[in-house]
C-alpha positions as CSV (number, residue, x, y, z in Angstrom):
1,X,-12.2,-11.8,41.1
2,X,-9.0,-9.7,42.0
3,X,-5.7,-11.0,43.1
4,X,-4.0,-10.3,46.3
5,X,-3.0,-7.1,47.1
6,X,-6.1,-5.8,45.1
7,X,-4.5,-6.0,41.8
8,X,-6.8,-7.1,39.2
9,X,-6.1,-10.4,37.6
10,X,-4.6,-9.0,34.0
11,X,-1.4,-7.8,36.2
12,X,-0.8,-11.2,37.1
13,X,-1.2,-12.9,33.6
14,X,1.6,-14.3,31.7
15,X,2.3,-15.3,28.2
16,X,2.1,-11.9,26.4
17,X,4.2,-8.6,26.3
18,X,1.8,-6.7,24.8
19,X,0.6,-3.5,26.5
20,X,-2.4,-3.5,24.0
21,X,-3.5,-7.1,25.1
22,X,-3.1,-6.0,28.8
23,X,-5.2,-3.0,28.3
24,X,-8.1,-4.9,26.4
25,X,-8.1,-7.3,29.5
26,X,-8.1,-4.5,32.1
27,X,-9.9,-1.7,30.3
28,X,-11.1,-2.7,27.0
29,X,-13.2,0.6,26.9
30,X,-10.0,2.4,26.4
31,X,-9.2,0.9,23.2
32,X,-12.4,1.9,21.6
33,X,-12.3,5.4,20.3
34,X,-15.4,7.4,21.1
35,X,-18.1,7.2,18.6
36,X,-21.3,9.2,18.5
37,X,-20.7,12.6,17.3
38,X,-17.5,11.2,15.4
39,X,-19.7,9.1,13.3
40,X,-21.6,11.9,12.0
41,X,-18.5,13.7,11.5
42,X,-17.1,10.7,9.4
43,X,-20.4,10.4,7.3
44,X,-20.1,14.2,6.4
45,X,-16.7,14.6,6.0
46,X,-16.1,17.2,8.7
47,X,-13.7,15.3,11.0
48,X,-10.1,17.1,10.9
49,X,-8.1,15.0,8.4
50,X,-4.4,15.2,8.0
51,X,-2.3,14.6,4.9
52,X,0.4,14.2,3.3
53,X,3.4,11.7,4.4
54,X,6.2,10.8,2.5
55,X,9.2,8.3,3.0
56,X,12.3,7.4,1.3
57,X,15.3,5.2,1.7
58,X,18.5,6.4,2.0
59,X,21.9,4.9,2.0
60,X,22.1,4.5,5.6
61,X,18.3,4.6,6.8
62,X,15.2,6.4,6.1
63,X,13.9,10.0,6.0
64,X,10.0,10.8,6.5
65,X,8.4,14.0,6.2
66,X,4.9,15.2,6.4
67,X,3.2,18.5,5.7
68,X,1.4,20.5,8.4
69,X,-2.1,21.2,7.3
70,X,-5.1,19.5,8.7
71,X,-8.6,19.9,6.6
72,X,-12.1,19.5,7.7
73,X,-14.3,19.3,4.5
74,X,-13.5,22.4,2.6
75,X,-11.9,24.1,5.5
76,X,-8.3,24.4,6.9
77,X,-9.0,23.0,10.5
78,X,-5.5,23.5,11.5
79,X,-2.2,25.1,10.0
80,X,0.6,23.3,12.1
81,X,-0.4,19.9,13.1
82,X,2.2,17.2,13.7
83,X,2.0,14.0,11.5
84,X,5.6,12.5,11.7
85,X,6.6,11.0,15.3
86,X,9.3,8.9,16.8
87,X,7.7,5.5,17.6
88,X,10.7,4.3,19.5
89,X,14.6,4.3,19.3
90,X,14.9,3.1,15.7
91,X,11.7,3.8,14.0
92,X,9.2,6.4,13.0
93,X,5.4,6.7,12.3
94,X,3.7,9.0,10.2
95,X,-0.1,9.5,10.2
96,X,-2.7,10.4,7.5
97,X,-6.6,10.3,7.8
98,X,-8.8,11.0,10.7
99,X,-6.2,13.3,12.7
100,X,-7.8,12.6,16.4
101,X,-7.8,8.7,15.7
102,X,-4.5,8.9,14.1
103,X,-2.6,10.6,17.0
104,X,-4.3,8.4,19.6
105,X,-3.0,5.4,17.7
106,X,0.3,6.8,17.9
107,X,0.5,7.3,21.3
108,X,-0.7,4.0,22.0
109,X,1.5,2.2,19.6
110,X,4.6,4.4,21.4
111,X,3.5,2.8,24.6
112,X,3.0,-0.8,23.1
113,X,6.9,-0.7,22.0
114,X,8.2,0.7,25.1
115,X,6.1,-1.5,27.5
116,X,7.5,-4.9,25.4
117,X,11.1,-3.5,25.6
118,X,10.7,-3.2,29.5
119,X,9.2,-6.7,29.9
120,X,11.3,-8.5,27.5
121,X,14.7,-6.8,28.1
122,X,15.0,-6.0,24.3
123,X,13.3,-4.4,21.6
124,X,10.9,-5.8,18.9
125,X,12.1,-6.6,15.7
126,X,11.2,-4.1,12.9
127,X,9.3,-6.7,11.4
128,X,7.4,-7.3,14.9
129,X,6.7,-3.6,15.3
130,X,5.5,-3.5,11.8
131,X,3.1,-6.4,12.5
132,X,1.9,-4.9,16.1
133,X,0.8,-1.8,14.0
134,X,-1.3,-3.9,11.6
135,X,-2.8,-5.5,14.4
136,X,-4.0,-2.3,16.0
137,X,-5.3,-0.8,12.7
138,X,-7.4,-4.1,12.1
139,X,-9.0,-3.0,15.6
140,X,-10.0,0.3,14.3
141,X,-11.8,-1.5,10.9
142,X,-15.2,-0.6,12.3
143,X,-14.8,3.1,12.4
144,X,-12.8,3.1,9.2
145,X,-16.0,1.8,7.6
146,X,-17.8,4.8,9.1
147,X,-15.4,7.1,7.2
148,X,-12.9,7.3,10.2
149,X,-10.3,5.8,8.5
150,X,-6.4,6.1,9.8
151,X,-3.5,5.3,7.2
152,X,-0.1,5.1,8.8
153,X,3.4,5.2,7.2
154,X,6.0,3.4,9.5
155,X,9.6,3.1,8.7
156,X,12.9,2.3,10.8
157,X,16.2,0.8,10.8
158,X,16.4,-2.9,10.7
159,X,19.7,-3.7,13.0
160,X,19.5,-6.9,11.7
161,X,19.5,-6.1,8.0
162,X,21.8,-3.0,8.6
163,X,19.2,-1.2,6.3
164,X,16.3,1.1,6.5
165,X,12.7,-0.2,5.4
166,X,9.2,1.2,4.8
167,X,5.9,-0.2,5.4
168,X,2.6,1.1,4.1
169,X,-0.7,-0.1,5.4
170,X,-4.6,-0.1,4.3
171,X,-7.3,0.4,6.5
172,X,-7.9,-3.0,7.2
173,X,-4.6,-3.7,8.7
174,X,-3.0,-4.9,5.5
175,X,1.0,-4.4,5.6
176,X,3.0,-4.0,2.6
177,X,6.7,-3.2,2.5
178,X,8.0,-0.7,0.0
179,X,11.4,-0.9,-1.5
180,X,12.6,2.8,-2.2
181,X,10.0,5.3,-1.1
182,X,6.1,6.0,-0.7
183,X,3.6,8.4,0.0
184,X,0.1,8.4,1.7
185,X,-2.5,11.0,2.1
186,X,-4.6,13.1,-0.2
187,X,-1.6,14.5,-1.8
188,X,0.4,11.2,-2.2
189,X,-0.1,10.6,-6.0
190,X,1.7,13.9,-7.0
191,X,4.4,13.2,-4.1
192,X,4.8,9.9,-5.7
193,X,5.4,11.3,-9.0
194,X,8.1,13.7,-7.5
195,X,9.7,11.3,-5.8
196,X,10.0,9.0,-8.8
197,X,11.5,11.9,-10.4
198,X,14.2,12.8,-7.8
199,X,14.9,9.6,-6.0
200,X,18.3,8.1,-6.0
201,X,19.4,5.0,-4.3
202,X,22.1,5.4,-1.8
203,X,21.5,8.9,-1.4
204,X,22.8,11.0,1.8
205,X,20.1,11.9,4.4
206,X,20.9,15.2,3.4
207,X,20.1,15.1,-0.3
208,X,17.0,12.9,0.8
209,X,15.7,15.6,2.8
210,X,15.7,17.9,0.1
211,X,13.9,15.4,-2.1
212,X,11.1,14.7,0.7
213,X,10.6,18.6,0.9
214,X,10.3,18.9,-3.0
215,X,7.7,16.2,-2.8
216,X,5.5,17.7,-0.4
217,X,5.9,21.1,-2.2
218,X,4.7,19.4,-5.7
219,X,1.9,17.7,-3.8
220,X,0.7,21.1,-2.2
221,X,0.9,22.3,-5.3
222,X,-1.9,20.2,-6.9
223,X,-3.6,19.1,-3.9
224,X,-5.7,21.6,-1.7
225,X,-5.8,19.3,1.4
226,X,-1.9,19.4,1.6
227,X,-0.3,22.5,2.9
228,X,3.0,24.3,1.7
229,X,5.5,25.8,4.0
230,X,4.4,28.8,5.7
231,X,7.5,31.2,6.0
232,X,5.3,34.0,7.6
233,X,4.2,32.0,10.4
234,X,7.5,29.9,10.4
235,X,5.4,26.6,9.8
236,X,7.6,23.8,8.0
237,X,7.2,20.3,7.1
238,X,8.0,17.8,10.0
239,X,10.8,15.7,9.0
240,X,12.1,12.6,10.8
241,X,15.3,10.8,10.3
242,X,16.4,7.2,11.3
243,X,19.5,5.2,10.8
244,X,21.8,3.4,12.8
245,X,22.5,6.1,15.4
246,X,18.8,6.1,16.2
247,X,15.4,8.1,15.1
248,X,15.1,11.7,15.4
249,X,13.1,14.8,14.4
250,X,15.0,17.7,12.8
251,X,14.3,21.2,14.3
252,X,13.0,23.8,12.7
253,X,16.7,25.6,12.8
254,X,17.5,22.9,10.5
255,X,14.7,22.7,8.2
256,X,14.0,26.4,7.7
257,X,17.3,27.1,5.6
258,X,16.4,24.0,3.5
259,X,13.0,25.4,2.9
260,X,14.2,28.6,1.9
261,X,16.9,27.1,-0.5
262,X,14.2,25.2,-2.3
263,X,11.8,28.3,-2.4
264,X,14.7,30.4,-3.9
265,X,15.4,27.8,-6.6
266,X,11.6,27.8,-7.4
267,X,11.7,31.2,-8.2
268,X,13.4,30.4,-11.2
269,X,11.8,27.0,-11.9
270,X,8.6,26.8,-10.5
271,X,8.0,23.4,-11.1
272,X,11.2,22.2,-9.5
273,X,14.3,20.4,-10.5
274,X,14.1,18.3,-13.6
275,X,14.6,14.3,-13.5
276,X,18.3,13.6,-13.6
277,X,19.7,17.0,-12.7
278,X,22.1,16.8,-9.6
279,X,21.4,18.6,-6.5
280,X,22.0,22.5,-6.7
281,X,21.8,22.3,-10.7
282,X,19.3,24.5,-12.6
283,X,19.1,21.9,-15.8
């Protein structure tokens, strides 16, 4: 039954500020990702997949970075996919797993956060945002069991705590808070090893960006699905920074010289800086 003025009943419903719940009541089919051919792609491992994402806390927030490669089986599906996005004013989200589903999830999540703020007049708490993302992942469990998994990494600046926080997830929607740094994707084990070596608590955002670049390079060095910087094409990792001033994605003009400096340093030390070495030192 339609309400007056021809508006369906979900437009007049009260009690929830969730855009996802509103859409589920109005057009539930739009929350169901297309299956069919994607089921076959999941079984045969040919759906484009994105890797690798790293995040680390700084003295005043969080830095998140992702490589640009998407793979499709043993092929490179895309050289310049973007995997790190601004979720809202004070949060970032990075994606690994089935690329098409992951990007769609990010878009819905962005709308969900914007819708809540417009309805309630204030943004969700950082814990609330992390919980909403977990709920959305749980709704994708059926496709995840078919091989079409989405594994995001979420980070933000908690205005109540005045600190950056990082959240990881599993395919069932399980949410876990990471205290210092984390990585997801096929190259995550190599990236985490690099982060363990180079992470410093209380680091500046500039130093954390350098550490993130080193971690992604180390991941690309050992994982064929993770792409390194492509200087010939001008393709660099996507890097996001979030702090009290807000969330933002660094431009290529800012990232390119940092990547070049890292590559120059690796000419004399191919395995990267040693643990305990200060930035800019060779030993």
